[in-house]
SEZA-781610 format. One record per atom (N, C-alpha, C, O): residue in one letter; y, x, z. Coordinates in steps of 0.2 Angstrom, whole numbers, plus 2048, in hexadecimal, padded with zeros to 3 digits. Each point is the difference from the previous one (the first is absolute). Layout:
<sites>
AYXZ...
</sites>
This chain:
<sites>
M83776E848M8058017FCM801809800M8028037FBF7FC80180AF7FF807800F7FA8027FBF8018057FDL7FA7F8803L7FA8027FEL8027FF7F8L7FD8047FCV8067F6802V8007FF7F9V8078057FEV7FF8027FAQ806800809Q8058047FFQ7FD8087FEQ8028037FBA7F87FE809A7FD807800A7FC8007F9A8018057FDL7FB7F5802L7FC8007FAL8058007FAL7FE8027FAL8077FB807L8058007FAL8038077FFL8018017FAS80180380AS801807800S7FC8037FDS8018047FCA7F87FC806A7FB8037FEA7FF7FF7F9A7FE8057FCF8027F6802F7FF7FD7F8F8068027FCF7FF8017FAS807800808S8058027FDS8008077FFS8028027FBM7FB802809M7FF8077FFM7FB8017FBM8008047FCF7FA7F8804F7FB8007FBF8027FF7FAF7FD8037FCW8087F7803W8027FF7F9W8048067FDW8008027FAE80380180BE8058067FEE7FB8067FDE8028027FBI7F9800809I7FB8057FDI7FA7FF7FCI7FC8047FFL8057F67FFL7FA7FE7FBL7FF8047FAL7FB8027FFW80A7FE7FDW8008037FAW7FF8077FFW7FC8037FCP808801809P7FE807801P7F9801803P7FD8057FEL8007F6805L7F9803803L7FC7FE7FAL7FB8047FFV8067F77FDV7FB7FF7FAV8018067FBV7FB8037FDL80C7FF802L8008057FAL7FE808803L7FE8047FCG8037FC80BG7FF806802G7F8801801G7FD806800F7FF7F5801F7F9801800F7FD7FF7F9F7FA8027FFA80A7FC7FCA7FD7FF7F9A8018087FEA7FB8047FEL80B7FF803L8018077FDL7FB805805L7FE8057FDS8017FA80AS7FC803803S7F88017FDS7FD8057FFA8017F47FFA7F97FF7FDA7FF8037F9A7FB8027FEL80C7FF7FEL7FF8027FAL7FF809801L7FB8037FDV8097FF807V7FF807801V7F8801804V7FD8057FEQ8017F8806Q7F9801803Q7FB7FE7FAQ7FB803800A8077F97FBA7FA8007FBA8008067FCA7FB8007FCV80A805803V7FF8057FCV7FF807804V8018057FEV7FE7FA809V800806805V7F8800803V7FF7FB804S7FD8097FAS7F97FF803S800803807S800806801R7FF7F6803R7FE802807R7FC806800R801804804R7F97FD7F8R7FA804800R8038087FFR7FC804802T80A7FC7FCT8028067FFT805803806T802806801L7FF7F6803L805802806L7FD803804L804805801A7F67FC802A7FF805804A7FF8067FEA802805803R7FB7FC7F7R8008067FCR807803800R800806801L8057F77FDL807803800L804802806L805803801L7F87F9805L804800806L7FC805805L8007FE806G7FC8077F8G7FB804804G804805804G7FD804804G80A7FE7FBG804805804G8067FD803G8017FA7FFE80380A804E8067FF804E8068047FDE805800803S7FA8027F7S8068047FCS8057FA7FFS7FE7FB800P8088067FFP8057FD7FDP7FE7FC7FAP8037FB7FFR7F98087FDR7FE7FC7FAR7FB7F9803R8027FB7FEH7FA807805H7FA7FB802H8057FA805H7FD7FB801L808807802L8037FA804L8057FD7FBL8017FA801A8018097F9A8047FD7FDA7FB7FB7FBA8027FA7FEL7F9808801L7FB7FC7FCL7FF7FA804L7FF7FA7FEA800807808A7FD7FB806A8067FA800A7FF7FA800T808809800T8057FB800T8017FC7FBT8017FA800L7FD8097F9L8017FD7FAL7FA7FA7FFL8017FB7FEF7F9807804F7FA7FB800F8027FC806F7FE7FA7FFG804807806G8037FA805G8047FC7FEG7FE7FA801I8078077FBI8047FC7FDI7FE7FB7FBI8027FA7FFA7F88097FEA7FC7FD7FAA7FB7FA804A7FD7FC7FCS80380480AS7FB7FC804S8017FA802S8067FD800S7F67FF803S8027FA805S804801805S7FF805804S8067F67FDS804800806S7FE7FF806S803801806C7F77FC7FAC7FC7FE806C7FF805805C7FC8047FES8067FC808S7FF804804S7F9801802S7FE8067FFY7FE7F5803Y7F9800801Y7FC8047FBY7FD805802A8057F97F7A7FC8037FBA8038077FFA7FC8047FEA80A7FE802A802807801A7FC804804A7FE8067FEV8017F8808V7FE804806V7F88007FEV7FE806800A7FF7F57FEA7F98017FDA7FE8047FBA7FB803800L80A7FD7FBL8008047FAL800807802L7FD8057FDA8087FD809A801807801A7FA802803A7FE8067FER7FF7F6806R7F9804803R7FB8007FBR7FC805801S8037F77FAS7FC8017FBS8018067FCS7FB8037FEL80C7FF801L8028077FCL7FE805805L7FE8057FDF8037FA809F7FE805804F7F8802801F7FE806800R7FF7F5800R7F8801800R7FD8037F9R7FB803800K8097FB7FBK7FE8037FAK8038077FEK7FF8027FAG80480280BG8038067FFG807801800G802806800A8017F5800A809801800A801803808A7FD7FE805S8098077FBS801803806S8047FA804S8037FB7FEF7FC806808F8037FB804F8077FF800F8027FA800A80280B800A8088007FEA8017FC7FAA8047FB800A7F88067FAA8017FD7FAA7FF7F9800A8037FC7FDA7F7802807A7FE7F9802A8057FC803A8027FB7FEM801808808M8067FD803M8067FF7FCM8037FB801V7FF80A7FBV8068007FCV7FF7FB7FBV8047FC7FFF7F68027FEF7FE7FB7FBF8017F9803F8037FB7FDE7FB80580AE8007F9804E8087FF802E8027FA800L80280B801L807800801L8057FC7FBL8047FC800A7F98087F9A8047FF7FBA7FE7F97FDA8047FC7FES7F6802804S7FD7F87FDS8037FB804S8007FB7FDT802806808T8047FB804T806800801T8037FB803N80280A7FBN807801800N8038027FAN806802800L7F67FF7FBL8048027F9L7FD7FC7FAL8018027FBV7FD7F8806V7FC7FC7FBV8067FB7FDV806800803I7F97FE7F7I8067FC7FCI8017FA804I8067FF802E7F57FD7FFE8027F9804E804801806E8057FC801L7FA809804L804801805L8078017FFL8057FE803G7FC8067F8G8078027FEG8047F97FDG8067FF802L7F77FD7FAL8017FB7FCL8037FA806L8067FD7FFI7F6803806I8027FA805I805803804I8057FC801L7FB80A801L806803804L8067FF7FCL8057FE802L7FC8047F7L8057FE7FBL8037F9800L8067FE801V7F47FD7FFV8037F9800V8027FC807V8057FC800L7F7807805L8027FE807L806803803L8047FD804L7FC8097FBL805804804L8068037FDL805801803G7FA8027F6G8038037FCG7FE8077FEG7FB802803W8088017F7W7FE8067FEW801807804W7FD8057FEP8077FB807P800806805P7FA800804P7FD805802F8007F5800F7F9800804F7FB8027FCF7FB803803M8057FB7F6M7FB8027FCM8018087FEM7FB804800L80A7FE7FFL801807800L7FE804806L7FE806800A8057F7806A7FD803806A7F8801801A7FE805802Q7FF7F67FCQ7F87FF801Q7FE8067FCQ7FD804803Y8047FC7F6Y7FE8077FCY801806802Y7FC804801L80A7FD801L802806803L7FD801806L7FD805801G8027F6804G7FE803806G7F98007FFG7FD803805G7FF7FA7F6G7F98017FFG7FF8077FEG7FB803802L8087FF7FAL8008087FDL801804805L7FC805801L8097FA804L802804806L7FA800805L7FE805802M7FE7F67FFM7FA7FF803M7FB8047FEM7FD804804V8017FB7F6V7FB8057FDV800807802V7FC804802I80C7FF7FDI801807802I7FF802807I7FD805801L8067F7802L800800808L7F9800803L7FE804804L7FD7F77F9L7FA800802L7FC8067FEL7FB802804A8068017F6A7FC8077FDA801805805A7FC803802L80B7FD800L802806805L7FD7FF806L7FE805803I8017F6800I7FE7FE807I7F98027FFI7FD803804F7FF7FA7F7F7F9802800F8008077FFF7FD803804R8068007F8R7FF8087FFR801804807R7FC805802L8097F8802L801803807L7FB7FE805L7FE804804T8007F67FCT7FC7FE806T7F97FD7FFT7FD800805L8007FF7F5L7FA7FD7FEL7FB805801L8008057FCS7FB7FB808S7FB806802S7FA7FE7FBS7FE7FA7FFR7FE80C7FER7FA7FD7FDR7FA7FD804R7FC7FC7FDQ805806809Q7FB7FD805Q8017F8800Q7FB7FC800L80C802801L8017FA800L7FE7FB7FAL7FF7FA800V80280A7FAV7FF7FC7FAV7F88017FFV7FD7FC7FCA800809807A7F88007FFA7FE7FA804A7FC7FC7FDR806803809R7FD7FA804R8027FA7FDR7FC7FC800A80A8037FDA8027FA7FCA7FB7FF7FAA7FE7FB7FER80080A7FFR7FC8007FAR7F87FD803R7FC7FD7FCE802805809E7FA7FD803E8017FA801E7FB7FC7FFQ80A802805Q8007F9801Q8017FC7FAQ7FE7FA800A8058087FBA8027FC7F9A7F97FF7FCA7FF7FC7FCE7FC809806E7FA8007FCE7FC7FA803E7FC7FD7FCR80480180BR7FC7FB802R8027F97FCR7FD7FB801G8088057FCG8027F97FCG8027FB803G7FF7FA7FEL803806809L8027F9804L8057FC7FCL8058037FDS7FA7F7803S8047FB7FCS8087FF804S8017FF806G8028017F5G8087FE802G8017F97FCG7FD7FB802R8088067F9R8017FB7FBR8018037FAR8028057FFM7FC7F67FDM8028017F8M7FB8077FEM8038047FDE7F87FD804E7FC8057FEE7FD7FF7FAE8008047FBG7FE7F6804G7FD7FD7F9G8068017FBG7FF8047FBH8067FA806H8078017FBH8018077FFH8008027FAA80080280BA8008087FEA7FC8027FDA8028057FCA7F87F9804A7FB8037FCA7FF7FE7F9A7FC8037FCM8077F8802M8017FD7F9M8038057FCM805803802D7F87FE7F7D8058037FAD7FF7FC7FBD7FB8007FDM80B7FD801M8007FB7FAM8038037FCM8027FD7FBS801809804S8048047FBS7FC8007F9S7FA8007FFV80B7FF7FCV7FD8017F9V7FF8077FFV804805801E7F57FC7FBE7FE8077FFE8038047FBE8037FD7FBA7FE809806A8068047FCA7FC8017F9A7FD8057FFS8037F67FCS7FE8017FAS8067FC7FBS8017FA801G80080A7FAG8057FD7FCG807802802G801802805P8047FC7F6P807801803P8027FC806P7FD7FB801F808807804F8027FC806F8017FA7FDF7FD7FB802W8098047FAW8037F97FFW7F97FB7FEW7FF7FA802R7FD8097FAR7FB7FB7FDR7FB7FD807R7FE7FA800R80180B804R7FC7FF806R8047FB804R7FD7FB803L80A8067FEL8057FC804L8007F97FEL8007FB804W7FF8047F6W8007F97FDW7FA7FE7FDW7FF7FB7FCS7FC808807S7F87FD7FES7FF7F9805S8047FE804G7F68007FAG7FF7FA805G7FD802806G8007FD805R7FD8097FBR7FD803806R806802805R7FF7FF806A8078037F6A805801806A8037FA802A8027FF806F7FE7FC7F6F8037F9803F7FD7FE805F8037FE805T7F58027FBT7FC7FE804T801804807T7FF7FD806A80280A7FAA801804805A8067FF804A800802806I8067FC7F6I806800803I7FF7F9804I8027FF806S7FC7FC7F7S7FF7F9804S7FB801805S8017FC805H7FB8097FCH7FC800806H803804805H7FF800806Y8058057F8Y803803806Y8067FC802Y803801806F8007FB7F6F8067FC802F7FE7FB805F802800806V7F87FC7F8V7FE7FB805V7FE804806V8017FD806M7FC8087FAM7FC803806M806803804M8007FF806D8038057F8D807800804D8047FC803D802801805W7FF7F97F8W8037FB803W7FB7FD806W8037FE805A7F68027F9A7FB7FE806A801805806A7FF7FE806S8028077F8S7FF805806S807801804S800803805V8067FA7F9V806800804V8027F8801V805800804W7FA7FC7FBW8027F9801W8017FE807W8047FD802T7F6805802T8017FF807T806803804T8027FE806D7FF8097F7D806804803D8077FC7FED805800803V7FB7FE7F6V8067FE7FEV8027F9803V8057FF803L7F57FC7FEL8017FB804L802801806L8057FD803L7F7807801L802801807L807803801L8047FE804G7FE8077F8G805802800G8077FB7FFG805801803L7FA7FB7F8L8057FA7FFL8017FB806L8057FE802L7F4801801L8007FB805L805803806L8047FC803I7FA80B800I803803804I8078007FFI8047FF804A7FE8037F5A8078027FFA8047F8800A806800802G7F77FB7FCG8037FA800G8027FE807G8067FE802A7F4803802A8017FE808A806804803A8047FD804L7FC8097FBL804804803L8087FF7FEL8057FF803A7FB8007F6A8077FD7FEA8027FA801A8067FF7FFA7F67FC804A8027F9802A800800807A8057FC803W7F7808801W8007FF808W802805803W8017FF806V8018077F8V802806804V8088007FDV8018017FAP8037FF80BP8078007FFP8028087FDP7FD805802D8097FB7FAD8028077FED802804805D7FF806801S8057F7804S802804806S7FA804804S801805802F7F97F87FEF7FA803803F7FF8077FCF7FF806802W8017F97F8W7FE8067FBW805806801W7FF806801R8087F77FFR806805801R7FF803807R801807800A7FD7F6805A800804806A7F98057FFA801806802F7F97F77FCF7FA804800F8028067FBF7FD806802F8077FB7F9F8008057FCF806804801F8018057FDL8037F9808L806803803L8058017FAL804805800S7FD7F57FCS8048007FAS807801802S8048017FBG7FE7FE80BG807800803G802808800G806802801N7F68027FFN8018087FFN7FC8037FCN7FA802801P80A7FE7F9P7FC8037FBP7FD807800P7FC8017FCT807803808T7FC807802T7FA7FF803T7FB8037FFL8057F8807L7FA800802L7FA7FD7FDL7FA802800A80A7F87FCA7FB7FD7FBA7FC8057FBA7FA8017FFA80B8037FEA7FC8047FCA7FB805803A7FC8027FDI806800809I7FA804803I7F97FC802I7FA8027FFE8087F8804E7FA7FC802E7FD7FC7FBE7FA7FE801G8088027F9G7FE7FB7FAG7F98037FEG7FB7FD800P80580A7FDP7F98037FDP7FB800806P7FA8007FEL808802808L7FB7FF804L7FC7FB802L7FA800801L80B7F97FFL7FE7FA803L7FC7FC7F9L7FC7FC801G8078067F9G7FD7FB7FBG7F98017FFG7FC7FB800P80180B800P7F9800800P7FC7FD805P7FA7FD800L80A803806L7FC7FD806L8007F87FFL7FB7FD803V80A8017FAV8017F87FEV7FA7FE7FBV7FC7FB801A8038097FBA7FB7FF7FAA7F9800803A7FC7FD7FEI803809807I7F9800803I7FE7F9803I7FA7FE800I80A7FF804I7FF7F9803I8007FC7FCI7FD7FB803S8068057F7S8007FA7FCS7FB7FD7FDS7FF7FA7FEF7FB80B801F7FA7FF7FCF8007FF7F9F7FB7FE7FDV80C803800V8017FE7F9V8008077FCV802805803C7FB7FA7F8C8008077FBC8007FE7F9C8027FA7FES7FD80C7FDS8017FE7FAS8077FD7FES805802804V7FD7FB7F8V8067FD7FEV8027FB805V8067FD7FFG7F6801805G8027FA805G805802805G8027FC803N7FF80A7FEN805802804N8087FF7FDN805800804V7FB8007F6V8078007FDV8047FA803V806801801P7F77F87FEP8057FB804P801801807P8057FF802L7F6804802L803801807L805806800L804800804A7FC8047F7A805806800A8077FC7FEA805802803A7FB7F87F9A8057FD7FEA8047FD807A8067FF801V7F67FE803V8017FC806V804806805V8057FF804L7F88077FCL801805805L8078037FEL805801804W7FC7FF7F4W8068027FEW8067FC801W805802803R7FA7F87FCR8057FB803R801800807R8067FE802G7F5804802G802800807G803806803G803800805G7FE8057F6G804806802G7FD807801G803805801I7F67FB7FDI7FC807800I8048057FCI8037FE7FBS7FD808807S8038057FBS7FD8017FAS7FA7FF800F80A8057FAF7FD8007FAF7F8804800F7FB7FF7FEG807807807G7FA805801G7F97FC803G7FA8017FEG8087FB807G7FC7FC804G7FC7FC7FBG7FA7FF7FFL80B7FD7FDL7FC7FB7FBL7FB8047FBL7FB7FD7FEV8078097FFV7FC8047FDV7FA802804V7FB7FF7FCS805802809S7FA804804S7FB7F9801S7FA801800F8097FA801F7FC7F9802F7FB7FF7F9F7FA7FE801I80A8027FAI7FB7FE7FBI7FB8067FEI7FB7FE7FEF808808804F7FA8057FFF7FA800805F7FB8037FEA8067F9807A7FB800805A7F97FC7FFA7FB800804D8057FD7F6D7FA7FC7FFD7FA803801D7FB7FC800L80580B800L7F98037FFL7FE802808L7FB804802I8097F9803I7FE802807I8017F9804I800800806V7FF7FB7F7V7FF7F9803V7F9801804V7FB8037FFL8057F8807L7FB801804L7F97FF7FCL7FC805801P8027F67FBP7FA7FF7FDP7FE8067FBP7FA801800I80B8037FDI7FF8057FEI7FE807803I7FC8047FEL8087FC807L7FE805806L7F97FF801L7FD8067FFD7FF7F5802D7FA7FF802D7FB8027FBD7FB803801I8077FC7F8I7FC8027FAI801807800I7FB8037FEY80A801804Y800807800Y7FB802806Y7FB8047FER8047FA807R7FC800805R7F88017FDR7FC804801K8037F67FCK7F87FF7FDK8018067FAK7FB8047FFY8087FD7FEY8008057FAY7FF807802Y7FB8037FEY80A7FF807Y800807801Y800803808Y801805801G7FE7F6802G7FF800807G806801804G8058017FDW7FB7FE80AW8067FF804W805805800W8067FE800K7F9809800K8048067FFK8048007FAK8068017FFM7F77FD7FBM8038007FAM8057F9800M8058017FEA7F97FB804A8047F9800A806801805A8057FD7FEG7FA808807G807800804G8038057FDG807800800Y7F78067FCY8038047FCY8047FC7FBY8068027FFL7F77FB7FDL8047FC7FAL8047FB803L8057FE7FDL7FB7FF809L8067FC803L806805801L8067FF7FEL7F8805806L805805801L8048047FBL806800801T7F68027FAT8038037FAT8047FB7FCT8058037FDF7F97F7802F8017FB7FBF8087FE803F8058007FDY7FA7FF80BY8067FD803Y8068067FFY8057FE7FFV7FA808802V805804800V8038017FAV8068007FFT7F58007FBT8028007F9T8057FB7FET8058027FDM7F87F7804M8047FB800M808800802M8057FE7FDA7FA80480AA807800803A8048057FEA8068007FFL7F78067FFL8058067FDL8027FD7F9L8068027FDA7F67FB7FFA8027FE7F9A8067FB801A8057FF7FCG7FA7FC80AG8067FB801G805804802G8057FE7FCY7FD807808Y805804802Y8038037F9Y8067FF7FFL7F68047FDL8028047FBL8037FA7FBL8068017FDV7F87FA802V8037FC7FBV8067FD803V8057FF7FCE7FB80080AE8067FD803E8068057FFE8067FF7FEL7F8807804L8058067FFL8038017F9L8068007FFL7F68007FCL8018007F9L8047FB7FEL8058027FCF7F97F8805F8037FA7FEF8077FF803F8057FE7FDS7FC804809S805800804S8078047FDS8067FF801L7F78077FCL8048057FDL8037FF7F9L8058027FEL7F77F97FFL8007FE7FAL8047FA7FFL8017FD7FBG80080080BG8047F9801G7FB7FB7FDG8037FB7FEL7F6805801L7FC7FC7FDL7FD7FA806L7FD7FB7FEI804806808I7FE7FB805I8037F97FFI805800802P7F87FB7FCP8037F9800P8037FF806P7FD801805T80A7FB7FBT8027FC805T7FF7FA802T8017FD805Q7FD7FF7F5Q7FE7F9800Q7FA7FF803Q7FB8037FER8047F8808R7FA7FE803R7FD7FA7FFR7FB7FD803T8097FF7F8T7FC7FA7FET7FC8017FAT8018027FBV7F97FA807V7FA8007FBV8007F97FEV7FE7FC803A8038047F6A8007F97FDA7FA7FC800A8007FA801A7FA809800A7FA7FC7FFA7FF7FD806A7FD7FC800V806807807V8007FD806V8057FB801V8007FB804S8058067F8S8077FA803S8027FD7FAS8037FB801E7FA8057F9E8027FB7FBE7FA7FC7FEE8027FA7FDG7F9806804G7FA7FC7FEG7FF8007F9G8038047FCL7FA7F7801L7FE7FF7F9L8057FE7FBL8037FB802Q7FF8087F8Q8047FE7FCQ7FE8007F9Q7FB8037FFW8087F97FDW7FE8007F8W8048067FDW8067FF7FEN7F7807801N8058077FEN7FA8047FDN7FA7FE7FFY8088087FFY7FC8047FDY7F9802803Y7FB7FF7FCT80580280BT7FA800803T7FB7FB7FET7FA8027FET8087F7802T7FC7FA7FET7FC8037FAT7FA801800V80A7FF7FBV7FE8027F9V7FB806800V7FB7FF7FDL806806806L7FD806801L7F87FE803L7FB8027FEN8067F9807N7FA7FE804N7FB7FD7FCN7FB802800L8087F97FBL7FD7FC7FCL7FC8047FBL7FA7FE7FFL80A8077FDL7FC8057FBL7FB804805L7FA8017FDA807801809A7FB804804A7FB7FC800A7FA8037FEL8067F6805L7FA7FC801L7FC7FF7F9L7FA7FF800L8098017FBL7FD8007F8L7FC8057FFL7FA7FF7FFL809807802L7FC807800L7FB800804L7FB8017FEA8057FD809A7FB800804A7FA7FB7FFA7FA802801A8087F87FCA7FB7FB7FDA7FC8047FBA7FA7FF800V8098047FAV7FC8037FBV7FC806804V7FA8007FDL807804808L7FC804802L7FB7FD804L7FA8027FFV8077FA805V7FB7FB803V7FA7FD7FCV7FB800802I8087FE7F9I7FB7FC7FBI7FB8057FEI7FA7FF800R8098077FER7FB8057FCR7FC803806R7FA8027FFF8097FF807F7FC801806F7F97FC801F7FB802801L8077F77FEL7FA7FC801L7FB8007FBL7FA7FF801R8088027F9R7FD8017FAR7FA804800R7FB8007FDT808806806T7FC8077FFT7FD802806T800806802G7FC7F5802G7FD803807G803801805G7FD802805G8097FD7FBG805801805G7FE7FF807G800804804P7FE7F67FDP7FD7FD807P7FB804804P800802806A7FC8007F5A7FA805802A803806803A7FE802806M8078017F6M803806803M8047FF806M800804804L8047F77FCL8047FE807L7FB800806L802802806A7F77FB7F9A7FD7FF806A7FD807803A7FF800806M8018057F6M7FF807802M805804803M7FE806803M8087F77FDM805805803M7FF802807M801806802N7FC7F6801N800803808N7F9801801N7FE7FF806R7FE8037F6R7F9803802R801808801R8048037FDP7F77FF807P801807801P7FF8057FAP7FC7FE7FBA807807804A8018047FBA7F9804800A7FD801806P7FF8007F4P7FB8047FFP801807802P806803801E7F4800801E800808802E8038037FAE7FD7FF7FAP807807806P8038047FBP7FC8057FDP8038047FCS7F67FE807S7FD8067FES7F97FE7FFS7FD7FB801G7FF80A7FCG7FA800800G7FC7FA7FDG8037FD7FBA7F7800808A7FE7F97FCA8057FB801A8027FD7FBS80080380CS8057FA800S8068007FBS8037FB7FFH7FF80A7FFH8068027FBH7FD7FD7F9H8057FD7FDA7F6804801A7FB7FC7FBA8017F9800A8017FD7FCH7FD80180AH8007F9802H8077FC800H8007FA7FFE80680B802E8067FE7FFE8027FE7FAE8037FA7FFH7FA8097FBH8028007F9H7FC7FA7FDH8017FD7FBG7FA802809G7FC7FA7FEG8017FA803G7FD7FB7FFS808805806S8027FA803S8077FE7FFS8017FC7FBL80480680AL8077FE7FFL8038017F9L8047FD7FDE7FB80A802E8038037F9E7FD7FC7FBE8047FD7FCH7F6803803H7FD7FD7FBH8027F97FEH8027FE7FBQ7FE7FD80BQ8027FA800Q8087FE7FFQ8027FB7FDS80180A805S8078017FES8028027F8S8067FE7FEK7F68047FFK8008027F9K7FD7F97FDK8037FE7FBA7F97FF806A7FC7FB7FDA8057FB7FDA7FF7FE7FAP8067FF809P8047FB7FDP8048037FAP8017FC7FCH80080B805H8048037F9H7FB8007FAH8038007FAE7F6801808E7FC8007FAE8007F97FDE7FF7FF7F9R8017FC80BR7FF7F97FER8067FE7FCR8007FB7FCA806808806A8067FE7FDA8038057FAA8057FF7FEE7F78067FFE8018047FCE8037FC7FAE8058027FDS7F87F9801S8027FC7FBS8077FC800S8027FD7FBG80080280CG8057FB802G8078057FEG8057FD802
</sites>
């Protein structure tokens, strides 16, 4: 009975977030189809406000998968981007993307979506300041030496693929071309493929916690009986809960809904959502990519940044009277109903079906098989090999679909 209840809670949350997931990934795929990754490293070679602003914008336009973001950040770093710009890109790609905001809007409400975007921008500013004050050239040099070893983490193949439409002809003509349709379908399916395990794990854990753990436990754990202590503890505790949850990308939003119902502070919830870049599997990838010292440095600086952003968001929203008082989460408590969500989900499934069919007809499965392959070397003869392998193959389906 308890297992059935947990599964029903998980499916109820999945049904609630299905259409924003599909719409968000479709919009993200559209943006990725017209933003070439090959120009990113050239534009992110410095640490000035302009370079970091560009890193933020390009991060927003990328995949929300945490593993893909981490892999792409290393790829950019190896190709010449500054370490600060690569990390800002990584931060923006997991905390400022379209699909995350849509899911927060639907599952928790607009104040949480607003807090996420505002907090994400605050984190970019805070991280840039912390890097400027504490990041040494020696540590970056050692991290670059380790990065050049090319040790595998996850999603390196996905990070190396560039399926964007070449900049020829008017923008809208390129956007509505057959090649753009193919690129959008490929990015859409591969982004789904990169996050579905995290979404599933997040839903199952959230369903189990909602069904099996009484709210009284969460209220005691988060000190919700004392709002002042809860506000102090929340942003410090939120990232720690995220670290041990193993769930990243958009998969931690269902968990966030359960924690909010249980009594975590507003700032604590925001910092929890931010912390998908310091979950244990990703910390291990940092160790492989940049070495132990840089992995420890990233854990410390990211944690401080996430906690500070949580405090600042809590303070600002409290002053403006924007912190919600309602703790009920409809997706957890109400279950499936015939309403606008169901209609939007059916339309979203239709859109997904169109994109999946295009993906299957234009060499998509072969591309999908390359997602977890090691990335090619970024320079010299190996760089030429890169353009002859992953990038060439990622462009090939577009050429076949030109008449489509």
